[in-house]
Backbone of each chain as ProteinMPNN parsed JSONL, in Angstrom:
{"seq_chain_A": "MNYFRYEDIQVGMEQEYCVRITDDMMERFKDITGDCNPLHTDEKFAEAHGYPKRIAYGMLTASFLSTLAGVYLPGERSLIQSVEIKFVRPVYIGDVLRVHGVVHEINDTVRQIVLKVDITNQKKEKVVRGGGKSRCVG", "coords_chain_A": {"N_chain_A": [[0.866, -1.221, 0.006], [0.563, 2.15, -0.934], [1.111, 5.491, 0.325], [0.686, 8.032, -0.67], [0.238, 11.584, -0.414], [-1.919, 14.189, -1.589], [-0.266, 16.383, -2.187], [2.145, 15.147, -2.77], [1.954, 14.189, -5.205], [2.823, 14.316, -8.628], [2.682, 15.393, -12.031], [3.407, 12.882, -14.38], [4.366, 10.991, -12.642], [4.692, 7.469, -12.039], [3.347, 4.209, -11.583], [3.247, 0.626, -11.218], [2.109, -2.732, -11.378], [1.953, -6.393, -11.317], [-0.256, -9.07, -12.258], [-1.657, -12.256, -12.263], [-4.082, -13.851, -14.223], [-6.47, -16.028, -12.972], [-8.204, -19.171, -12.867], [-9.73, -19.372, -10.643], [-10.31, -16.657, -10.092], [-11.995, -16.129, -12.211], [-14.113, -17.795, -11.586], [-14.975, -16.673, -9.154], [-15.627, -14.112, -9.955], [-17.785, -14.653, -11.659], [-19.54, -15.732, -9.76], [-19.992, -13.529, -8.196], [-21.039, -11.534, -9.958], [-22.911, -12.782, -11.547], [-22.614, -13.075, -14.195], [-22.862, -15.281, -16.571], [-22.084, -15.67, -19.208], [-21.33, -17.64, -22.008], [-18.962, -17.276, -23.451], [-17.112, -16.718, -21.565], [-17.301, -18.828, -19.868], [-17.375, -21.332, -21.102], [-15.382, -23.475, -22.735], [-15.639, -24.784, -25.191], [-17.645, -23.378, -26.5], [-16.39, -20.9, -26.76], [-14.289, -21.607, -28.429], [-15.668, -22.406, -30.637], [-16.491, -20.07, -31.589], [-14.285, -18.741, -32.544], [-12.207, -18.199, -30.816], [-9.203, -19.077, -29.053], [-9.47, -20.111, -26.508], [-11.678, -19.842, -23.578], [-12.573, -16.503, -22.746], [-11.236, -14.031, -20.566], [-13.187, -12.199, -18.264], [-13.921, -8.942, -19.227], [-14.491, -6.858, -17.399], [-13.384, -7.893, -15.184], [-10.685, -7.569, -15.696], [-10.73, -4.838, -15.927], [-11.188, -4.175, -13.326], [-8.719, -4.051, -12.122], [-7.896, -1.513, -12.239], [-8.945, -0.401, -10.057], [-7.334, -1.338, -8.013], [-4.884, -0.298, -8.81], [-5.264, 2.543, -8.432], [-6.23, 2.586, -5.786], [-4.398, 1.251, -4.261], [-1.847, 1.744, -5.163], [-1.435, 4.253, -6.603], [-2.971, 7.098, -5.989], [-2.859, 5.505, -3.742], [-3.634, 4.758, -0.376], [-5.254, 7.1, 0.051], [-7.053, 7.319, -2.011], [-9.937, 8.048, -3.801], [-11.986, 6.856, -6.131], [-13.378, 8.465, -8.909], [-14.128, 8.34, -11.59], [-13.919, 6.111, -14.429], [-12.473, 5.136, -17.475], [-12.466, 2.892, -20.051], [-10.975, 0.888, -22.574], [-11.206, -2.156, -24.19], [-8.837, -3.615, -25.812], [-7.632, -6.012, -26.673], [-8.33, -9.528, -26.331], [-8.199, -11.112, -23.145], [-6.771, -13.981, -21.533], [-7.259, -16.835, -19.382], [-4.594, -17.417, -17.196], [-2.91, -15.539, -18.329], [-0.448, -13.108, -17.656], [-0.709, -10.016, -16.39], [0.414, -6.697, -16.796], [-0.175, -3.932, -15.011], [-0.276, -0.618, -15.509], [0.117, 2.783, -14.62], [0.11, 6.318, -15.174], [0.507, 9.565, -13.973], [-1.414, 11.953, -15.43], [-2.609, 14.323, -15.265], [-3.119, 16.83, -12.779], [-5.551, 18.357, -10.634], [-5.712, 20.944, -8.729], [-7.664, 22.46, -7.259], [-9.825, 20.722, -6.748], [-8.511, 18.628, -5.828], [-7.833, 16.492, -7.486], [-6.705, 13.596, -9.243], [-5.615, 12.633, -12.35], [-5.322, 9.735, -14.113], [-3.49, 8.018, -16.673], [-3.891, 4.932, -18.089], [-2.488, 1.799, -18.884], [-2.773, -1.633, -19.729], [-0.921, -4.503, -20.144], [-0.151, -7.667, -21.666], [1.705, -10.761, -21.081], [3.044, -11.012, -23.4], [3.703, -8.462, -24.026], [1.707, -7.214, -25.283], [-0.729, -4.762, -25.701], [-3.625, -4.822, -23.786], [-5.67, -3.383, -22.559], [-6.636, -0.081, -22.735], [-6.914, 2.974, -21.1], [-8.167, 5.03, -18.454], [-8.467, 7.014, -15.441], [-10.073, 8.983, -12.976], [-9.395, 10.232, -9.789], [-10.189, 11.262, -6.537], [-8.023, 12.678, -4.183], [-8.183, 12.159, -0.932], [-8.303, 14.284, 1.986]], "CA_chain_A": [[-0.011, -0.019, 0.019], [1.234, 3.439, -0.909], [0.438, 6.514, 1.184], [0.925, 9.412, -1.208], [-0.7, 12.651, -0.183], [-2.082, 14.905, -2.864], [0.891, 17.238, -2.302], [3.272, 14.392, -3.205], [1.681, 13.713, -6.591], [3.249, 15.205, -9.761], [2.436, 14.823, -13.389], [4.501, 12.008, -14.837], [4.625, 9.844, -11.66], [4.24, 6.166, -12.517], [3.28, 2.996, -10.704], [2.8, -0.515, -11.927], [2.124, -4.063, -10.711], [1.604, -7.458, -12.202], [-1.246, -9.963, -11.749], [-2.014, -13.382, -13.157], [-5.623, -14.177, -14.29], [-6.64, -17.416, -12.586], [-9.555, -19.796, -12.981], [-10.409, -19.033, -9.423], [-10.793, -15.286, -10.232], [-13.088, -16.241, -13.051], [-15.239, -18.364, -10.884], [-15.495, -15.79, -8.151], [-16.299, -12.976, -10.676], [-19.07, -15.138, -12.091], [-20.475, -15.826, -8.61], [-20.381, -12.137, -7.673], [-21.788, -10.695, -10.923], [-23.939, -13.515, -12.198], [-22.407, -13.062, -15.647], [-22.573, -16.606, -17.003], [-22.009, -15.694, -20.595], [-20.486, -18.786, -22.353], [-17.583, -16.865, -23.941], [-16.269, -16.68, -20.391], [-17.493, -20.029, -19.008], [-17.471, -22.604, -21.856], [-14.24, -23.537, -23.679], [-16.122, -25.211, -26.52], [-18.356, -22.221, -27.144], [-15.424, -19.893, -27.15], [-13.535, -22.173, -29.583], [-16.582, -22.449, -31.807], [-16.675, -18.63, -32.042], [-13.046, -18.159, -33.108], [-11.183, -17.852, -29.819], [-8.431, -20.312, -28.708], [-10.069, -20.625, -25.237], [-12.57, -18.88, -23.098], [-11.956, -15.13, -22.608], [-11.444, -13.489, -19.225], [-14.166, -11.056, -18.186], [-13.347, -7.59, -19.443], [-14.688, -6.063, -16.222], [-12.394, -8.414, -14.216], [-9.437, -6.871, -16.059], [-10.927, -3.415, -15.596], [-11.224, -4.026, -11.892], [-7.375, -3.849, -11.561], [-7.746, -0.105, -12.079], [-9.296, -0.019, -8.672], [-6.138, -1.574, -7.23], [-3.919, 0.69, -9.226], [-5.521, 3.805, -7.75], [-6.487, 2.49, -4.333], [-3.246, 0.685, -3.484], [-0.534, 2.189, -5.627], [-1.272, 5.683, -7.084], [-2.069, 7.497, -4.861], [-2.901, 4.532, -2.614], [-4.557, 4.805, 0.725], [-6.155, 8.255, 0.064], [-7.701, 7.387, -3.327], [-11.407, 7.794, -3.973], [-12.153, 6.818, -7.579], [-14.579, 9.154, -9.382], [-14.675, 7.814, -12.86], [-12.968, 5.262, -15.112], [-12.717, 4.946, -18.864], [-11.798, 1.661, -20.455], [-11.151, 0.229, -23.862], [-10.654, -3.48, -24.247], [-8.296, -3.638, -27.186], [-7.391, -7.327, -26.997], [-8.786, -10.415, -25.346], [-7.345, -11.61, -22.023], [-7.094, -15.386, -21.264], [-6.831, -17.374, -18.07], [-3.126, -17.725, -17.216], [-2.177, -14.367, -18.763], [0.094, -12.295, -16.643], [-0.984, -8.66, -16.864], [1.161, -5.579, -16.16], [-1.004, -2.818, -14.859], [0.606, 0.524, -15.423], [-0.509, 4.05, -14.648], [0.986, 7.508, -15.122], [-0.288, 10.708, -13.672], [-1.517, 12.693, -16.694], [-3.02, 15.666, -14.928], [-3.593, 17.051, -11.425], [-6.372, 19.469, -10.558], [-5.495, 21.307, -7.354], [-8.823, 22.93, -6.614], [-10.659, 19.601, -6.33], [-7.509, 17.525, -5.394], [-8.137, 15.379, -8.439], [-5.601, 12.996, -9.972], [-6.09, 11.945, -13.626], [-4.344, 8.743, -14.523], [-3.614, 7.319, -17.946], [-3.628, 3.538, -17.668], [-2.522, 0.742, -19.897], [-2.589, -3.03, -19.238], [-0.306, -5.269, -21.185], [-0.024, -9.1, -21.264], [3.106, -11.267, -21.005], [3.749, -10.836, -24.649], [3.808, -7.029, -24.143], [0.594, -6.651, -26.116], [-1.683, -3.917, -24.952], [-4.986, -5.423, -23.718], [-6.549, -2.355, -22.099], [-6.228, 1.325, -22.711], [-7.933, 3.676, -20.336], [-7.768, 6.094, -17.518], [-9.358, 7.214, -14.385], [-9.983, 10.189, -12.138], [-9.531, 9.931, -8.426], [-9.93, 12.375, -5.612], [-7.115, 12.345, -3.079], [-8.907, 12.687, 0.224], [-7.416, 15.07, 2.814]], "C_chain_A": [[0.909, 1.25, 0.001], [0.488, 4.466, -0.157], [0.632, 7.948, 0.707], [-0.149, 10.373, -0.775], [-0.839, 13.403, -1.509], [-0.846, 15.769, -3.2], [2.131, 16.491, -2.91], [3.148, 14.081, -4.711], [2.141, 14.775, -7.626], [2.928, 14.486, -11.075], [3.689, 14.052, -13.831], [4.851, 10.887, -13.877], [4.004, 8.527, -12.204], [4.185, 5.063, -11.441], [2.842, 1.846, -11.521], [2.84, -1.788, -11.03], [1.734, -5.08, -11.631], [0.607, -8.456, -11.475], [-1.527, -11.036, -12.757], [-3.527, -13.638, -13.095], [-5.7, -15.632, -14.031], [-8.058, -17.869, -12.875], [-10.399, -19.406, -11.781], [-11.009, -17.626, -9.491], [-11.971, -15.305, -11.065], [-14.321, -16.738, -12.396], [-15.904, -17.375, -9.897], [-16.195, -14.568, -8.854], [-17.664, -13.422, -11.135], [-20.083, -15.261, -10.963], [-20.925, -14.47, -8.169], [-21.303, -11.436, -8.656], [-22.981, -11.459, -11.513], [-23.776, -13.548, -13.709], [-21.934, -14.497, -16.082], [-22.408, -16.746, -18.531], [-20.954, -16.761, -21.083], [-19.067, -18.454, -22.937], [-16.592, -16.863, -22.837], [-16.309, -17.966, -19.614], [-17.386, -21.296, -19.758], [-16.383, -22.568, -22.897], [-14.747, -23.848, -25.09], [-16.811, -24.094, -27.22], [-17.385, -21.181, -27.615], [-14.642, -20.392, -28.397], [-14.408, -22.121, -30.85], [-16.749, -21.057, -32.428], [-15.33, -17.935, -32.284], [-12.054, -17.776, -32.047], [-10.459, -19.169, -29.362], [-8.925, -20.898, -27.413], [-10.964, -19.539, -24.712], [-11.842, -17.558, -22.674], [-12.249, -14.685, -21.159], [-12.468, -12.344, -19.331], [-13.428, -9.774, -18.328], [-13.416, -6.797, -18.111], [-13.848, -6.605, -15.098], [-11.078, -7.69, -14.458], [-9.548, -5.459, -15.641], [-10.823, -3.186, -14.104], [-9.814, -3.764, -11.332], [-7.085, -2.317, -11.578], [-8.008, 0.351, -10.672], [-8.061, -0.202, -7.771], [-4.993, -0.57, -7.505], [-4.066, 2.019, -8.464], [-5.534, 3.587, -6.261], [-5.38, 1.901, -3.548], [-1.932, 1.335, -3.882], [-0.432, 3.763, -5.963], [-2.627, 6.425, -7.012], [-2.059, 6.507, -3.74], [-3.967, 4.823, -1.636], [-5.574, 5.887, 0.616], [-7.015, 8.393, -1.182], [-9.265, 7.165, -3.116], [-11.705, 7.908, -5.475], [-13.482, 7.506, -7.907], [-15.055, 8.715, -10.721], [-13.568, 6.973, -13.57], [-13.393, 5.164, -16.613], [-11.847, 3.776, -19.389], [-12.045, 1.309, -21.937], [-10.484, -1.154, -23.862], [-10.114, -3.752, -25.682], [-7.875, -5.055, -27.615], [-7.964, -8.283, -25.964], [-7.782, -10.836, -24.306], [-7.743, -13.024, -21.748], [-6.627, -15.767, -19.86], [-5.346, -17.792, -18.164], [-2.296, -16.52, -17.712], [-1.669, -13.649, -17.556], [0.038, -10.809, -17.123], [-0.112, -7.631, -16.09], [0.202, -4.376, -16.25], [-0.229, -1.528, -14.58], [-0.143, 1.843, -15.482], [0.485, 5.223, -14.497], [0.05, 8.663, -14.805], [-0.297, 11.722, -14.878], [-1.833, 14.162, -16.361], [-3.359, 15.682, -13.426], [-4.382, 18.308, -11.39], [-6.48, 19.916, -9.086], [-6.797, 21.653, -6.608], [-9.701, 21.817, -6.003], [-9.789, 18.421, -5.933], [-7.781, 16.241, -6.213], [-6.888, 14.927, -9.184], [-6.176, 12.297, -11.209], [-5.025, 11.04, -14.076], [-4.596, 8.297, -15.939], [-3.128, 5.936, -17.638], [-3.47, 2.698, -18.948], [-2.196, -0.582, -19.221], [-2.043, -3.824, -20.429], [-0.202, -6.716, -20.682], [1.457, -9.487, -21.311], [3.815, -11.155, -22.331], [3.907, -9.355, -24.932], [2.76, -6.499, -25.079], [-0.327, -5.914, -25.209], [-3.094, -4.555, -24.981], [-6.057, -4.44, -23.281], [-5.876, -0.977, -22.259], [-7.307, 2.089, -21.911], [-7.347, 4.696, -19.438], [-8.756, 6.217, -16.433], [-9.118, 8.505, -13.663], [-10.228, 9.805, -10.679], [-9.403, 11.263, -7.596], [-8.958, 11.868, -4.517], [-7.656, 12.983, -1.768], [-7.874, 13.313, 1.217], [-6.825, 14.319, 3.977]], "O_chain_A": [[1.853, 1.385, 0.78], [-0.724, 4.323, -0.002], [0.725, 8.903, 1.478], [-1.329, 10.022, -0.765], [-0.013, 13.278, -2.412], [-0.443, 15.863, -4.359], [3.027, 17.116, -3.476], [4.131, 13.755, -5.376], [1.864, 15.966, -7.483], [2.905, 13.263, -11.209], [4.827, 14.497, -13.679], [5.549, 9.942, -14.244], [2.906, 8.533, -12.759], [4.969, 5.077, -10.492], [2.099, 2.052, -12.481], [3.565, -1.833, -10.036], [1.205, -4.753, -12.693], [0.656, -8.628, -10.257], [-1.625, -10.775, -13.955], [-4.135, -13.632, -12.024], [-5.091, -16.428, -14.747], [-8.968, -17.07, -13.093], [-11.598, -19.149, -11.886], [-12.116, -17.417, -8.995], [-12.932, -14.6, -10.758], [-15.42, -16.218, -12.589], [-17.125, -17.245, -9.804], [-17.221, -14.081, -8.382], [-18.625, -12.661, -11.021], [-21.269, -14.968, -11.118], [-22.086, -14.267, -7.812], [-22.266, -10.798, -8.233], [-23.958, -10.84, -11.933], [-24.673, -13.989, -14.428], [-20.757, -14.839, -15.96], [-22.579, -17.839, -19.071], [-19.82, -16.758, -20.604], [-18.145, -19.27, -22.896], [-15.389, -16.985, -23.065], [-15.441, -18.197, -18.772], [-17.305, -22.339, -19.108], [-16.42, -21.761, -23.826], [-14.314, -23.227, -26.061], [-16.594, -23.873, -28.411], [-17.514, -20.636, -28.711], [-14.386, -19.609, -29.312], [-13.941, -21.833, -31.952], [-17.091, -20.901, -33.6], [-15.238, -16.708, -32.238], [-11.103, -17.061, -32.361], [-11.079, -20.23, -29.308], [-8.808, -22.109, -27.224], [-11.037, -18.451, -25.283], [-10.667, -17.557, -22.305], [-13.328, -14.92, -20.615], [-12.574, -11.649, -20.342], [-12.433, -9.528, -17.645], [-12.446, -6.127, -17.759], [-13.595, -5.887, -14.131], [-10.431, -7.246, -13.51], [-8.615, -4.896, -15.069], [-10.411, -2.111, -13.667], [-9.691, -3.305, -10.197], [-6.103, -1.887, -10.973], [-7.422, 1.305, -10.16], [-7.77, 0.624, -6.905], [-4.285, -0.096, -6.617], [-3.093, 2.54, -7.921], [-4.896, 4.344, -5.529], [-5.36, 2.001, -2.321], [-1.018, 1.467, -3.068], [0.547, 4.426, -5.62], [-3.375, 6.346, -7.986], [-1.262, 6.677, -2.817], [-5.103, 5.11, -2.013], [-6.708, 5.669, 1.045], [-7.635, 9.434, -1.405], [-9.745, 6.281, -2.406], [-11.667, 9.015, -6.013], [-14.529, 7.221, -7.326], [-16.257, 8.709, -10.984], [-12.386, 7.162, -13.283], [-14.585, 5.117, -16.916], [-10.637, 3.732, -19.164], [-13.156, 1.421, -22.455], [-9.297, -1.267, -23.553], [-10.866, -4.071, -26.603], [-7.763, -5.3, -28.817], [-8.083, -7.897, -24.802], [-6.589, -10.903, -24.604], [-8.94, -13.309, -21.718], [-5.758, -15.137, -19.257], [-4.934, -18.446, -19.122], [-1.08, -16.504, -17.519], [-2.354, -13.572, -16.537], [0.658, -10.434, -18.119], [0.05, -7.729, -14.874], [-0.166, -3.891, -17.319], [0.394, -1.383, -13.529], [-0.994, 1.999, -16.358], [1.509, 5.137, -13.818], [-1.069, 8.724, -15.314], [0.749, 12.255, -15.248], [-1.405, 15.09, -17.047], [-3.823, 14.684, -12.875], [-3.987, 19.281, -12.031], [-7.239, 19.34, -8.306], [-7.012, 21.206, -5.481], [-10.236, 21.957, -4.904], [-10.299, 17.321, -5.723], [-7.926, 15.132, -5.699], [-6.116, 15.742, -9.689], [-7.096, 11.484, -11.115], [-3.922, 11.484, -14.396], [-5.742, 8.2, -16.378], [-2.086, 5.759, -17.006], [-4.197, 2.861, -19.928], [-1.433, -0.63, -18.256], [-2.596, -3.824, -21.528], [-0.168, -6.975, -19.479], [2.331, -8.653, -21.548], [5.044, -11.196, -22.391], [4.241, -9.022, -26.069], [2.925, -5.408, -25.625], [-0.665, -6.358, -24.112], [-3.666, -4.79, -26.046], [-7.232, -4.631, -23.594], [-4.701, -0.788, -21.944], [-8.498, 1.826, -22.076], [-6.222, 5.165, -19.609], [-9.809, 5.581, -16.483], [-8.025, 9.064, -13.749], [-11.2, 9.108, -10.386], [-8.65, 12.182, -7.917], [-9.096, 10.752, -4.015], [-7.574, 14.195, -1.567], [-6.717, 12.895, 1.255], [-6.055, 14.887, 4.751]]}, "seq_chain_B": "MTRKEIFERLEEVFHDIFDDSGIVLKDTTTAEDIEDWDSLEHINLVVAVEKCFGIKFTMGEVTGMKNVGEMADIIEERVK", "coords_chain_B": {"N_chain_B": [[-12.727, 40.834, -20.802], [-16.076, 40.589, -21.56], [-19.202, 40.314, -19.704], [-21.071, 38.986, -21.144], [-19.476, 37.583, -23.017], [-18.251, 35.842, -21.239], [-20.391, 34.308, -20.489], [-21.011, 33.124, -22.89], [-18.748, 31.458, -23.29], [-18.948, 29.954, -21.04], [-21.207, 28.623, -21.57], [-20.445, 26.933, -23.662], [-18.748, 25.26, -22.318], [-20.475, 24.03, -20.5], [-22.191, 22.76, -22.356], [-20.395, 20.843, -23.365], [-19.605, 19.348, -21.0], [-22.075, 18.352, -20.02], [-23.04, 17.208, -22.202], [-25.066, 18.346, -23.805], [-26.3, 20.386, -25.997], [-28.353, 22.044, -25.79], [-28.486, 23.547, -23.563], [-29.064, 26.585, -21.904], [-27.747, 29.241, -20.341], [-28.504, 31.172, -17.425], [-28.153, 33.895, -15.084], [-29.364, 32.888, -12.905], [-29.345, 30.163, -13.082], [-29.103, 26.934, -11.702], [-27.908, 23.84, -10.145], [-30.236, 22.491, -9.926], [-31.565, 22.96, -12.269], [-30.392, 21.586, -14.23], [-30.291, 18.375, -15.316], [-28.168, 16.435, -15.009], [-26.374, 17.551, -13.364], [-24.632, 16.843, -10.897], [-22.851, 16.038, -7.86], [-20.441, 14.916, -8.692], [-20.211, 15.651, -11.428], [-20.109, 18.298, -10.952], [-17.546, 18.643, -10.021], [-16.142, 17.922, -12.33], [-16.979, 19.979, -13.959], [-15.956, 22.32, -12.659], [-13.215, 21.867, -13.054], [-13.09, 21.982, -15.802], [-14.034, 24.593, -16.308], [-12.021, 26.045, -15.082], [-9.858, 25.491, -16.733], [-10.75, 26.483, -19.155], [-10.906, 29.238, -18.708], [-8.481, 29.828, -17.687], [-8.001, 30.09, -14.964], [-8.035, 29.733, -11.311], [-10.258, 28.399, -8.957], [-10.988, 28.848, -5.462], [-11.366, 26.362, -2.869], [-13.457, 27.132, -1.151], [-14.88, 28.805, -2.798], [-15.756, 27.012, -4.686], [-17.461, 25.301, -3.229], [-19.275, 27.181, -2.328], [-20.579, 28.477, -4.425], [-23.645, 29.629, -5.562], [-25.116, 29.76, -7.832], [-25.005, 30.053, -11.483], [-24.554, 32.63, -12.063], [-23.111, 33.545, -9.893], [-20.82, 32.103, -10.258], [-19.958, 33.229, -12.657], [-19.503, 35.808, -11.767], [-17.148, 35.421, -10.208], [-15.315, 34.569, -12.166], [-15.286, 36.793, -13.773], [-14.069, 38.642, -12.097], [-11.503, 37.441, -11.881], [-10.442, 37.481, -14.41], [-10.003, 40.038, -15.056]], "CA_chain_B": [[-13.811, 39.946, -21.278], [-17.395, 41.063, -21.113], [-19.987, 39.175, -19.056], [-21.674, 38.224, -22.285], [-18.516, 36.625, -23.537], [-18.012, 34.845, -20.207], [-21.524, 33.373, -20.541], [-20.929, 32.33, -24.141], [-17.729, 30.464, -23.095], [-19.482, 29.003, -20.014], [-22.256, 27.733, -22.194], [-19.763, 25.881, -24.426], [-18.212, 24.276, -21.346], [-21.612, 23.269, -19.998], [-22.605, 21.836, -23.472], [-19.441, 19.701, -23.396], [-19.654, 18.517, -19.812], [-23.323, 17.711, -19.827], [-23.372, 16.644, -23.485], [-26.37, 18.85, -24.121], [-26.099, 21.671, -26.643], [-29.578, 22.9, -25.617], [-28.416, 24.32, -22.274], [-29.059, 28.009, -22.017], [-27.401, 29.66, -18.997], [-28.855, 32.491, -16.935], [-27.515, 34.109, -13.745], [-30.087, 32.126, -11.829], [-29.291, 28.703, -13.346], [-28.485, 26.148, -10.667], [-27.883, 22.388, -10.436], [-31.635, 22.041, -9.982], [-32.075, 23.188, -13.61], [-29.685, 20.706, -15.188], [-30.544, 17.029, -14.742], [-26.998, 15.62, -14.633], [-25.439, 18.394, -12.552], [-24.527, 16.238, -9.562], [-21.578, 16.417, -7.214], [-19.289, 14.467, -9.524], [-20.17, 16.526, -12.592], [-19.639, 19.656, -10.482], [-16.029, 18.599, -9.999], [-15.665, 18.064, -13.761], [-17.307, 21.348, -14.438], [-15.024, 23.206, -12.051], [-11.924, 21.697, -13.756], [-13.276, 22.496, -17.212], [-14.143, 26.054, -16.297], [-10.68, 26.619, -14.764], [-9.036, 25.316, -17.936], [-11.308, 27.362, -20.23], [-10.624, 30.635, -18.421], [-7.081, 29.955, -17.169], [-8.1, 30.532, -13.545], [-8.181, 28.717, -10.244], [-11.143, 28.686, -7.894], [-10.673, 28.242, -4.127], [-12.387, 25.302, -2.465], [-14.563, 27.818, -0.596], [-15.728, 29.257, -3.943], [-16.383, 25.779, -5.331], [-18.593, 24.841, -2.45], [-20.166, 28.209, -2.021], [-21.283, 29.055, -5.56], [-25.122, 29.309, -5.472], [-25.753, 29.66, -9.24], [-24.085, 30.317, -12.52], [-24.255, 34.061, -11.926], [-21.959, 33.718, -8.928], [-19.607, 31.581, -10.945], [-19.511, 34.237, -13.655], [-18.938, 36.926, -10.921], [-15.765, 35.059, -9.85], [-14.627, 34.562, -13.382], [-15.149, 38.22, -14.206], [-13.094, 39.228, -11.227], [-10.245, 36.833, -12.091], [-9.939, 37.654, -15.753], [-9.911, 41.479, -15.318]], "C_chain_B": [[-15.081, 40.441, -20.703], [-18.163, 39.935, -20.464], [-20.662, 38.34, -20.105], [-20.727, 37.211, -22.848], [-18.253, 35.523, -22.516], [-19.153, 33.828, -20.316], [-21.479, 32.544, -21.802], [-19.867, 31.157, -23.958], [-18.218, 29.457, -22.093], [-20.431, 28.057, -20.651], [-21.535, 26.605, -22.984], [-19.245, 24.849, -23.47], [-19.377, 23.418, -20.867], [-22.203, 22.285, -21.079], [-21.676, 20.571, -23.496], [-19.603, 18.804, -22.172], [-20.918, 17.705, -19.708], [-23.861, 17.075, -21.118], [-24.79, 17.014, -23.906], [-26.193, 20.204, -24.703], [-27.339, 22.585, -26.485], [-29.491, 23.716, -24.366], [-28.248, 25.783, -22.595], [-28.767, 28.547, -20.597], [-27.999, 31.019, -18.685], [-28.07, 32.656, -15.601], [-28.106, 33.142, -12.735], [-30.041, 30.635, -12.029], [-28.542, 27.998, -12.166], [-28.51, 24.652, -11.104], [-29.314, 21.779, -10.538], [-32.221, 22.053, -11.421], [-31.499, 22.254, -14.615], [-29.607, 19.333, -14.613], [-29.273, 16.348, -14.218], [-25.971, 16.421, -13.811], [-25.448, 17.864, -11.094], [-23.143, 16.602, -9.017], [-20.385, 16.058, -8.035], [-19.161, 15.409, -10.75], [-19.765, 17.978, -12.194], [-18.149, 19.695, -10.474], [-15.516, 18.722, -11.487], [-15.884, 19.353, -14.363], [-16.317, 22.372, -13.949], [-13.672, 23.075, -12.816], [-12.012, 22.242, -15.168], [-13.315, 23.993, -17.249], [-12.763, 26.719, -16.013], [-9.798, 26.592, -16.026], [-9.485, 26.348, -19.028], [-10.849, 28.805, -20.011], [-9.162, 30.858, -17.868], [-7.06, 30.514, -15.705], [-8.156, 29.386, -12.61], [-9.264, 29.191, -9.307], [-10.545, 28.275, -6.548], [-11.696, 27.209, -3.798], [-13.601, 25.923, -1.89], [-15.512, 28.336, -1.723], [-16.456, 28.095, -4.544], [-17.594, 25.335, -4.585], [-19.653, 25.885, -2.241], [-21.002, 28.832, -3.123], [-22.8, 28.643, -5.51], [-25.745, 29.103, -6.835], [-24.654, 30.107, -10.231], [-23.676, 31.787, -12.497], [-23.062, 34.305, -10.941], [-20.708, 33.151, -9.519], [-19.085, 32.629, -11.934], [-18.901, 35.461, -12.954], [-17.451, 36.659, -10.601], [-14.847, 35.117, -11.01], [-14.29, 35.945, -13.795], [-14.099, 38.915, -13.403], [-11.671, 38.769, -11.547], [-9.65, 37.265, -13.428], [-9.793, 39.179, -16.088], [-8.563, 41.87, -15.808]], "O_chain_B": [[-15.18, 40.69, -19.502], [-17.839, 38.76, -20.637], [-20.804, 37.126, -19.96], [-21.127, 36.083, -23.134], [-18.051, 34.372, -22.901], [-18.915, 32.623, -20.246], [-21.87, 31.376, -21.79], [-20.089, 30.036, -24.417], [-17.967, 28.26, -22.23], [-20.476, 26.867, -20.341], [-21.98, 25.457, -22.965], [-19.294, 23.657, -23.774], [-19.265, 22.193, -20.836], [-22.636, 21.176, -20.767], [-22.13, 19.434, -23.626], [-19.729, 17.589, -22.326], [-20.88, 16.525, -19.357], [-24.948, 16.498, -21.148], [-25.595, 16.169, -24.299], [-25.946, 21.144, -23.946], [-27.369, 23.717, -26.968], [-30.378, 24.535, -24.123], [-27.427, 26.179, -23.422], [-29.572, 28.275, -19.706], [-28.017, 31.912, -19.532], [-27.442, 31.729, -15.09], [-27.424, 32.653, -11.836], [-30.63, 29.893, -11.243], [-27.485, 28.45, -11.726], [-29.003, 24.264, -12.163], [-29.536, 20.729, -11.14], [-33.161, 21.334, -11.758], [-32.02, 22.117, -15.723], [-28.97, 19.102, -13.585], [-29.278, 15.761, -13.136], [-24.839, 15.98, -13.61], [-26.156, 18.364, -10.22], [-22.385, 17.359, -9.624], [-19.409, 16.808, -8.081], [-18.067, 15.894, -11.038], [-19.184, 18.734, -12.972], [-17.547, 20.688, -10.882], [-14.616, 19.499, -11.807], [-15.098, 19.817, -15.189], [-15.87, 23.216, -14.726], [-13.07, 24.087, -13.175], [-11.086, 22.894, -15.652], [-12.702, 24.613, -18.118], [-12.4, 27.748, -16.583], [-9.091, 27.554, -16.328], [-8.662, 26.969, -19.7], [-10.462, 29.504, -20.947], [-8.742, 31.992, -17.636], [-6.191, 31.3, -15.328], [-8.299, 28.229, -13.006], [-9.195, 30.341, -8.874], [-9.664, 27.416, -6.516], [-12.779, 27.182, -4.382], [-14.697, 25.388, -2.06], [-16.737, 28.302, -1.605], [-17.639, 28.186, -4.872], [-18.63, 25.026, -5.174], [-20.813, 25.549, -2.002], [-21.955, 29.574, -2.882], [-23.137, 27.462, -5.428], [-26.738, 28.393, -6.996], [-23.547, 30.478, -9.843], [-22.557, 32.128, -12.879], [-22.183, 35.137, -11.161], [-19.623, 33.685, -9.291], [-17.879, 32.866, -12.013], [-17.946, 36.068, -13.438], [-16.613, 37.553, -10.711], [-13.735, 35.635, -10.911], [-13.145, 36.25, -14.13], [-13.314, 39.696, -13.942], [-10.735, 39.568, -11.503], [-8.431, 37.396, -13.534], [-9.504, 39.551, -17.226], [-8.321, 43.047, -16.075]]}, "name": "protein", "num_of_chains": 2, "seq": "MNYFRYEDIQVGMEQEYCVRITDDMMERFKDITGDCNPLHTDEKFAEAHGYPKRIAYGMLTASFLSTLAGVYLPGERSLIQSVEIKFVRPVYIGDVLRVHGVVHEINDTVRQIVLKVDITNQKKEKVVRGGGKSRCVGMTRKEIFERLEEVFHDIFDDSGIVLKDTTTAEDIEDWDSLEHINLVVAVEKCFGIKFTMGEVTGMKNVGEMADIIEERVK"}
């Protein structure tokens, strides 16, 4: 956990971490959300529709932005206000994702941090492009 | 910058933030008059207005503005 205060944050600051997508994550995501779409749950269905295996939930991948802001940048004082995500490539179970954010903008009046985020897989292919706005609480 | 020019530029910002080109601002316009003007969009609005006019509000001003007229008053004072 990082403990950056708003005053510590500067444009250009970067943080990153890595996470492996596991079958257990997929199961738990399905249980929590109720999303039983077969592209995520049925290997044969995914294969029949042109994918090598079932695809990880996009919103599971997107959820790692929560960790990026809430644990890494700024960390403890983060309150996420909005997130924008583009899923540019499928993610598969077993992929190791590098979640990387850079401070793109800071807005002093409202103590807001604007992050640009990219997530890449173990082949260094970008799988998510996005960003988010967080308030750094006092 | 005249008050009319401030309102014209403010309207452009409001149109962009609320994605509604039909918004017409008056001195008395408040969050009650614009459906999506909630606390989160107020933050986005403040940031966009600051960028548009090259000014900074204080936190007291941000929380104390009662309507668009008061916002325009502060902008008018800052861009003199």
